[in-house]
N, C-alpha and C positions, 0 to 999 in steps of 0.2 A: 887224213891217213898220214901216219909218221913217216918222215923221210930218213932213210938209213945213210949212213956215210957213204962216200963214193967208192971207198975201199971195199966195203961189204957188197954194194951193188954191182961192181965190176967183176966180182968173183963169180965163179960158175959152179952150179950144183946140178947134177944130173936128175932128170925127171923121176927115175926109179927111187932116188934117195928121198925126194920130196914125197912120194907115195909112202915109203916106210914110215918116215917121220909123221905124216899125216894119219896114218893108221895107229901109230902110238898115241896120238892125240885122241883119236876116237877112244881107244881102250882107257886112257886116263879119265877122260870125262865120264865114261860109263862107270869106272871104279869108283869115283868120288860120290856118285849117287849111291851105289851099294854100301860103301863104308859109312855114308851119312845115314842110311837107313839102319845100320847096326848100332850107330850112336843112339838114334831114336828108340829103337826096340830094347836096347839094354838099359834104357832110362838114364843115360849118360849125357843127355843134352845140356846139362849145367854141371857137368863134371868139371869144367873150368868155369867158375861162376861170373867171370867177367871177360871184358874184350878191350884192347888187343892182348892184355896180359892174362895168364891163366887165373892168377890171384892178384890182389891189390899190390902185392909186394914181389911177384915173381912171374916170368914169362913162361916158366915151365911148371909142370905138375909137382905136387909135394907128397910125401909119403901119407900124410894125413887124407889125401884125397882118394887114395886107394884105386881101385879097379876103374870106377867111373871117370875119374880124372885122366887115368891113362888112355882110355878109349877115346874121350873127347881130344885130348891133346894130340894123339896120334892121328885123328882124323884131320886136326889143323895142320899138322905136318905134311899129310899128303897134298895139301893145297900147294906147297911149295914144290912138290914133284910135278903137279899139274901145271904151275906156272912155268917151270923149267922146259917142260914139253911144248907148251904154248909159244914160248920165246924162240925155241928151236924150230918150230914150225914156220913162224914169221921170218926168221933169218934164212931158213932153206928156200922158202918161197922167193923172197926178194933176191936172192942170190942165184936164182934159176931164171929161165926164160919164160916161166909161167906168170906173166903179168896179170892174166884172167883170174888167178887165184889170190890175188893180193887182198883184196876186199874181205873174202871169206877168212883168210888168215888172221887178219887184223881183228876181225869181230870175234873170233874165238879167243884171241889173246885178251881183247878187252873184257870178256866175260869173266876172267878169272879174278881181277880185282874188284869187279862189281859183285861177284859171288862171295869174296872175302868180306866186303862191306856189309852186304846183305846178312851173312852169318853172324857178323858182329851186332847187328841191330836185333837179330833174332835172340841172341844170348842176352844182350841188354835189356830187352823187353820180356825176359822171363819165358822164353819160347812161346811167344804170341802166335796162336795157330795160323793167322793169316800170313805172318812174315815167314813161318815154317814152310807153309804151302807155296809162297813165292820163291823160297830159296830151292825147293824142288823143280819148280816149273821154269826157273831160269837155268838150271842144269839141263833140263830136257830141251830147251832151245839150244844150248850149246852143243849137246849130243848130236842134234840134227844137223846144225852148222858144221861140225866136225866131220860128220859122215858125209855130208855133200862135198865137202872139200876134199876127202879122201877119194871119193868115187870119181870126181872130175879130174883129180891128178893122174888117174889111170889112163885117160884118154886125152887126145890132143885138142881140147877146146870142146865147146857145145855146138852141136849141129842143129839140123831141122827136126821137126817133130816126126816121130815114127808112127804115130797113131792119128786117128780122126780127132779134131778138136774137142768134140763133146766127151770122148774118151780121156783125153787130157785132162780136161775140166772134171771129170769124175774122179781122177787120181788125185787132184787137188781138193776135192770134196772129201775124199777119204782122209787126206791129211788133217782137214778141218775137223772131221769126226774124231780122229785119234786126239787131237788137241782138246776137244770137249771131254773125252774120256779122261785124259789125264788131269784136267782141272777138277772134274767131279770125283776123281779117285783121291785127290788131296783133301777134298772136303770130307769124303767118307772116312779117311784116316784121321783127319783132324777132329772129326766128331766121335770117333771110336776110343778105345782104351790106350792108345799107344801115342801119348803126347811126347815123350821124350825125356820126361823129368822123373826123378826117382819118387816123386810125390805125386806121379800122375793120377793114381786112384783116389787122391783127396778131392779132385774136381769130378762130380757127376758126369758120366758118359753122354755127350751131346752139349753139355753147358758150354763148353769152350768156343764153339762156332755158332751156337744158337740153332742147329738144325737137328732134325730127328734123324738118327742114324739109319734106321730102317727105311725111312723113305728116300734119304739120299743113296743108300745102297740099292735100292729098286731103280732109282732114276739112273744111276751109274749103269747098271745091268741093262737098262732099256737102251742106252746109248751105245753100249756094246753090242747088243743085237743089231742095232742100226749099222754100225761099223761093219760088222760080219756080212750082213746083207748087201751092203754097198760093195764089199770087196768081191763077194760072190758075183754079184751083177757084172762087175768090171770084168772078172775072169771070163765069164760067159760071152760078153760082148768082145773080148779080145780074140777069143777062139773062133767066134762067128765072123769077124772081120780079118780073120788069117793075120793078126798083128805079129810083129817080130817076136822071136822067141824070148829075147832079153826081156821085154815088158811082161810076156806071160809068166816067165820064170819068176820075175819080182813079185808079181801079184799072187802066184801060188805060194811063194815063200812067206809073204805076209799073212796070207790066210792060215797057213799051218801055225805061225807064231800067235796069231790072234786066238786060234781055237785052244792051243795049249795055255795060254795066259787065262782064258776064260775058265779052263778046268781047274787051274790053281786058284783062280778066284773064288769060284764056288766051294772048292775044298776049304779055303781058309774061313769063308763065311760060315759053312756048317759046322766047322769044328771051332767055332768061336774065336778066330783070329790068334792062333799060335804064332809066336814071333817068327819061327823058322819059315812058315809059309808066307808070311807077310813079306819077309825079306826076298824070298824066292819070287813073290809077285813084283817087288820092286825091281829085281833084275830082269823079270820078264817085261816090264813097262820100258826098261831101257832098249830091250830088243825089238819091241814094236816100233819105238821111235826110229831106231837104225833102219829097220826094214821098210817103213813108211817113207824115209827119206830116199832109200833106194829105188822104191817104186816111182817117186815123182822124178828122180834123176833118169830112169830108165825110158821115159817117154820122149826123150830128145837123143838123137844118135850123136857120135862123135863128129868133129868138125873135118876129119880127114881119116882115111883108112890106113894111113901109114902108122906103124908102132910109135908111140909116144916119145921114145928116145930118138927116133929117126926124123921127127918133125921139126922143121926150121923154126927158129925162135918167133920169126914174124907171122907164122901160121898158128902158133900156140895160143896167142890171145884173140880170141873171137868175140868174146861178149864179157 
């Protein structure tokens, strides 16, 4: 973990400021997923055909590259915005009393250069579908980490379990099912018609990853059904055991998002994957990740009942 200068560490940032910056970090990580989807769906993945330059002779797009170059280059510029927000998050956390948030802040920051490097590999390998999938999945992890950081920043540390251990385990099982859905979703997309290149239709559907798109779509749908079933089971169990409202509210919200995402998923499948619906589905995937992180966070209460701004520094760092 990096050590900041003493002049930075000795300064003071209010917890409410940390929370606002952490929320901006969540939004930035979510937006980069959606804009990356726009790059892929417009066939602009190789709008800048090399990396780190846009062309062999220029760091920026050229007029000859037209719209595809502008879209890809614009997405690259957003990485700098994401990096700035990530740096601001680290600085704010290290200048606050919230020592318990430092690890999460550093992880979200380190994810930015990792994403940039993986994006470069994706371009240099001609949009290899496996690196494209890894690029999205790393973003998914960063969204989950950033969401957890934001939620924890709103309370003075992490306290005790609010539900029975089997129910907490079920919440983590739901998180594992969400991870499986995301992985299979990248395979479905990678096996379908949206590779991200202007020449995407030169490669027969399914040949890029070696999977049957119909089979992978069915498997993806089966795991989604499992996810929805687990979420309903958790919600029923939470009501049966009179669990705290914060946990039940988190489970209800996740179920609603899952059902809406399922509707979009079926709509895009039966309408033969129009780009607009695929992009909406990607935005929905981000929301599923956010609300899953919220569910996992909710099963533990705060370390103190005091407002976060009123909690002494030595009480804020609990774990």
